C-alpha positions as CSV (number, residue, x, y, z in Angstrom):
1,M,-19.3,13.1,-17.7
2,S,-16.3,15.0,-19.1
3,E,-16.2,17.2,-16.0
4,L,-16.1,14.1,-13.8
5,A,-13.4,12.5,-15.9
6,S,-11.2,15.5,-15.7
7,K,-11.5,15.6,-11.9
8,Y,-10.3,12.1,-11.3
9,V,-7.3,10.2,-12.7
10,L,-7.4,6.4,-12.3
11,Q,-4.1,4.6,-11.9
12,T,-2.9,1.3,-10.7
13,A,0.4,0.1,-9.3
14,G,3.2,0.1,-11.9
15,F,5.3,-2.9,-12.8
16,D,7.8,-4.0,-10.1
17,A,10.6,-6.3,-11.3
18,R,10.8,-7.9,-7.9
19,F,7.3,-9.4,-8.5
20,P,7.2,-10.5,-12.1
21,N,4.5,-13.2,-11.8
22,T,0.8,-12.6,-12.2
23,N,0.1,-13.4,-8.5
24,Q,0.5,-10.0,-6.8
25,T,0.0,-11.2,-3.2
26,R,3.6,-10.6,-2.1
27,H,3.7,-7.2,-4.0
28,C,0.5,-6.2,-2.1
29,F,1.9,-7.2,1.3
30,Q,5.3,-5.6,0.6
31,N,3.8,-2.2,-0.3
32,Y,1.6,-2.3,2.8
33,T,4.6,-2.9,5.1
34,D,6.8,-0.5,3.2
35,Y,4.2,2.3,3.7
36,F,4.1,1.9,7.4
37,K,7.9,1.6,7.7
38,C,8.2,4.8,5.6
39,I,5.7,6.9,7.7
40,A,7.4,5.6,10.9
41,A,10.7,6.9,9.6
42,K,9.7,10.0,7.7
43,G,6.2,10.9,8.7
44,E,2.8,10.8,6.9
45,D,3.5,14.0,5.0
46,F,6.6,12.6,3.2
47,A,5.5,12.4,-0.4
48,P,7.4,9.2,-1.5
49,C,5.5,7.3,1.2
50,K,2.2,8.0,-0.6
51,Q,3.4,5.9,-3.5
52,F,3.4,2.8,-1.3
53,K,-0.1,3.6,-0.1
54,R,-1.4,4.1,-3.6
55,A,0.2,0.7,-4.6
56,Y,-1.3,-1.3,-1.7
57,T,-4.7,0.3,-2.0
58,S,-4.7,-0.7,-5.7
59,L,-3.4,-4.2,-5.3
60,C,-4.7,-5.4,-1.9
61,P,-8.3,-6.6,-1.2
62,N,-10.0,-4.4,1.3
63,E,-10.6,-7.4,3.6
64,W,-6.9,-8.0,3.9
65,V,-6.1,-4.4,4.6
66,G,-8.8,-4.3,7.3
67,K,-7.4,-7.5,8.9
68,W,-3.9,-6.1,8.8
69,D,-5.0,-2.8,10.3
70,D,-6.7,-4.7,13.2
71,Q,-3.6,-6.8,13.7
72,R,-1.4,-3.6,13.8
73,D,-3.8,-2.1,16.4
74,S,-3.7,-5.2,18.6
75,G,0.0,-5.7,18.2
76,T,-0.2,-9.0,16.5
77,F,0.9,-8.0,13.0
78,P,3.2,-10.8,11.6
79,A,5.9,-8.4,10.3
80,S,8.1,-5.8,11.8
81,L,7.1,-2.2,10.8
82,E,10.2,-0.6,12.4
83,P,12.1,1.6,9.9
């Protein structure tokens, strides 16, 4: 068990003062859109973009992410992802 524990570090999204309430829905959506705006502007290998991805994967339910991915693929996503 200790070998497994040393291999993985579990983290969740940190506190964001823009979203002080316990309902983190907006925080989830904002990190999702910020990630795709960031990779559009800087590319997938840009390290700061990965923080947005870690945050939305931690906060957002998988069903929402799947739905949003489908919407992005079909061009019906409700927000602009332009940088």
